[in-house]
VEXVOVO-525459 format. One record per residue (C-alpha): residue in three letters; z, x, y. Coordinates in pm, 1 decimal, padded with zeros to 6 digits. Layout:
// VEXVOVO-525459
+------+----------+----------+----------+
! rest !        w !        u !        v !
+------+----------+----------+----------+
!  Ala !        Z !        X !        Y !
...
+------+----------+----------+----------+
// end
This chain:
// VEXVOVO-525459
+------+----------+----------+----------+
! rest !        w !        u !        v !
+------+----------+----------+----------+
!  Met ! -08162.6 ! -09942.3 !  13936.0 !
!  Lys ! -07889.4 ! -10057.6 !  13717.8 !
!  Gly ! -07572.7 ! -10296.2 !  13916.2 !
!  Gly ! -07819.0 ! -10360.3 !  14209.3 !
!  Gly ! -08050.2 ! -10127.9 !  14297.8 !
!  Ile ! -08205.2 ! -09754.3 !  14383.7 !
!  Asn ! -07927.6 ! -09614.6 !  14620.0 !
!  Leu ! -08045.1 ! -09355.4 !  14875.7 !
!  Ser ! -07952.0 ! -09042.0 !  14672.9 !
!  Thr ! -08103.7 ! -09174.3 !  14347.6 !
!  Cys ! -08429.5 ! -09232.2 !  14588.5 !
!  Gln ! -08383.4 ! -08888.1 !  14722.3 !
!  Arg ! -08376.7 ! -08739.5 !  14360.1 !
!  Leu ! -08715.5 ! -08953.9 !  14314.5 !
!  Ala ! -08885.0 ! -08766.5 !  14574.9 !
!  Asp ! -08735.4 ! -08413.1 !  14483.5 !
!  Ile ! -08931.3 ! -08488.8 !  14154.8 !
!  Ile ! -09290.7 ! -08513.6 !  14322.4 !
!  Gly ! -09163.2 ! -08215.6 !  14616.0 !
!  Gly ! -09220.7 ! -08574.0 !  14866.7 !
!  Glu ! -09008.0 ! -08705.6 !  15100.9 !
!  Val ! -08791.0 ! -09063.8 !  15093.6 !
!  Ile ! -09036.0 ! -09263.5 !  15319.8 !
!  Gln ! -08765.8 ! -09591.0 !  15329.0 !
!  Ser ! -08450.2 ! -09638.1 !  15031.3 !
!  Thr ! -08374.1 ! -09990.2 !  15137.4 !
!  Pro ! -08525.0 ! -10259.2 !  15033.2 !
!  Val ! -08735.5 ! -10055.2 !  14842.6 !
!  Cys ! -08719.9 ! -09707.0 !  14762.2 !
!  Val ! -09034.8 ! -09587.3 !  14917.3 !
!  Ile ! -09153.2 ! -09213.6 !  14852.8 !
!  Met ! -09437.8 ! -09009.9 !  14919.0 !
!  Arg ! -09641.1 ! -08608.4 !  14930.1 !
!  Leu ! -09928.6 ! -08593.4 !  15095.4 !
!  Arg ! -10218.5 ! -08397.2 !  14880.5 !
!  Asn ! -10364.2 ! -08073.9 !  14989.6 !
!  Ile ! -10735.7 ! -08167.4 !  14957.7 !
!  Arg ! -10917.7 ! -08032.1 !  15221.0 !
!  Ala ! -11096.7 ! -08311.5 !  15312.3 !
!  Thr ! -11304.1 ! -08395.5 !  15629.6 !
!  Ile ! -11388.2 ! -08823.3 !  15732.6 !
!  Leu ! -11697.3 ! -08823.9 !  16006.7 !
!  Gly ! -11698.2 ! -08483.3 !  15998.1 !
!  Arg ! -11397.3 ! -08392.2 !  16111.9 !
!  Arg ! -11098.8 ! -08256.4 !  15903.6 !
!  Thr ! -10803.0 ! -08488.5 !  15788.4 !
!  Arg ! -10423.3 ! -08425.4 !  15718.0 !
!  Ser ! -10383.7 ! -08824.8 !  15749.1 !
!  Pro ! -10154.0 ! -09004.2 !  15510.4 !
!  Leu ! -10399.3 ! -09272.0 !  15511.3 !
!  Ala ! -10615.6 ! -09028.5 !  15402.9 !
!  Leu ! -10425.5 ! -08785.9 !  15135.9 !
!  Pro ! -10093.8 ! -08987.3 !  15015.4 !
!  Phe ! -09914.2 ! -08953.3 !  14677.3 !
!  Met ! -09695.9 ! -09237.6 !  14729.6 !
!  Leu ! -09464.6 ! -09441.6 !  14489.5 !
!  Ser ! -09192.9 ! -09754.0 !  14517.3 !
!  Phe ! -08924.4 ! -09862.3 !  14315.5 !
!  Glu ! -08787.2 ! -10184.0 !  14383.6 !
!  Asn ! -08486.7 ! -10377.4 !  14278.2 !
!  Asn ! -08637.4 ! -10590.3 !  14061.4 !
!  Gly ! -08793.0 ! -10277.3 !  13797.0 !
!  Leu ! -09174.6 ! -10326.7 !  13992.9 !
!  Asn ! -09276.7 ! -09953.0 !  14025.6 !
!  Leu ! -09558.1 ! -09858.3 !  14226.3 !
!  Gly ! -09802.1 ! -09595.6 !  14323.1 !
!  Glu ! -10139.0 ! -09476.0 !  14515.8 !
!  Ser ! -10289.7 ! -09130.1 !  14462.1 !
!  Val ! -10602.6 ! -09021.8 !  14622.3 !
!  Leu ! -10783.9 ! -08850.9 !  14377.2 !
!  Leu ! -11096.5 ! -08608.9 !  14377.8 !
!  Gln ! -11384.8 ! -08746.4 !  14097.7 !
!  Arg ! -11330.7 ! -08471.6 !  13894.1 !
!  Glu ! -10911.9 ! -08561.0 !  13864.0 !
!  Val ! -11025.9 ! -08910.0 !  13747.3 !
!  Asn ! -11061.2 ! -08914.4 !  13399.3 !
!  Pro ! -10773.9 ! -08677.6 !  13337.0 !
!  Met ! -10520.8 ! -08894.5 !  13558.7 !
!  Leu ! -10674.6 ! -09241.4 !  13328.7 !
!  Asp ! -10504.5 ! -09040.6 !  13008.0 !
!  Ala ! -10194.3 ! -08958.1 !  13144.7 !
!  Leu ! -10127.7 ! -09277.3 !  13271.0 !
!  Arg ! -10254.4 ! -09438.7 !  12958.5 !
!  Lys ! -10070.0 ! -09211.8 !  12732.3 !
!  Arg ! -09763.7 ! -09257.8 !  12942.0 !
!  Gly ! -09790.8 ! -09681.8 !  12918.6 !
!  Leu ! -09859.4 ! -09707.9 !  13308.9 !
!  Ile ! -10135.2 ! -09962.4 !  13421.9 !
!  Val ! -10405.3 ! -09859.1 !  13646.3 !
!  Thr ! -10423.2 ! -10194.3 !  13885.7 !
!  Ala ! -10685.9 ! -10036.1 !  14118.3 !
!  Phe ! -10983.2 ! -09778.8 !  14169.3 !
!  His ! -11140.3 ! -09767.0 !  14436.8 !
!  Asn ! -11300.9 ! -09560.0 !  14751.6 !
!  His ! -11133.4 ! -09605.3 !  15151.6 !
!  Trp ! -11415.7 ! -09395.2 !  15370.3 !
!  Leu ! -11752.8 ! -09410.6 !  15351.1 !
!  Phe ! -11800.3 ! -09078.5 !  15522.1 !
!  Asp ! -11563.1 ! -08842.1 !  15365.9 !
!  Glu ! -11605.6 ! -08519.7 !  15175.6 !
!  Pro ! -11553.2 ! -08431.2 !  14906.3 !
!  Arg ! -11544.4 ! -08823.2 !  14768.8 !
!  Leu ! -11235.3 ! -08947.6 !  14757.5 !
!  Met ! -11089.1 ! -09153.0 !  14536.5 !
!  Tyr ! -10794.0 ! -09422.8 !  14530.9 !
!  Met ! -10585.4 ! -09532.5 !  14222.8 !
!  Gln ! -10332.2 ! -09768.5 !  14202.3 !
!  Leu ! -10094.2 ! -09774.0 !  13956.6 !
!  Gly ! -09824.5 ! -10027.9 !  13833.2 !
!  Glu ! -09493.5 ! -10065.5 !  13545.3 !
!  Cys ! -09230.3 ! -10314.1 !  13516.0 !
!  Trp ! -08906.1 ! -10133.4 !  13446.8 !
!  Asn ! -08591.5 ! -10279.2 !  13316.5 !
!  Gly ! -08402.5 ! -09967.4 !  13206.3 !
!  Ser ! -08148.4 ! -09769.0 !  13427.7 !
!  Val ! -08234.2 ! -09432.7 !  13620.5 !
+------+----------+----------+----------+
// end
């Protein structure tokens, strides 16, 4: 991020770390990986990125945001891991009423002033 922002190669390296793909690199680096969760919504199997995302964004101003779908049993371990790393949980909620298993969504954020 030093010197004006994240370039495509840095964005790609970040995507490689999580086994994801670059969705866009400018003006914000956005990377995504779909969670491998066998889920249904309204009784139908879904692989939609709206239902199963793990997404991260990195902005030139140091604002880093993320969202991940979680199973209920993953919530507390994820909270513990984020806290240990100094990340802030900015929201936690569900998206769907008729999902199986119950899918929960956690948003996180941090402001960073270093360089990648």
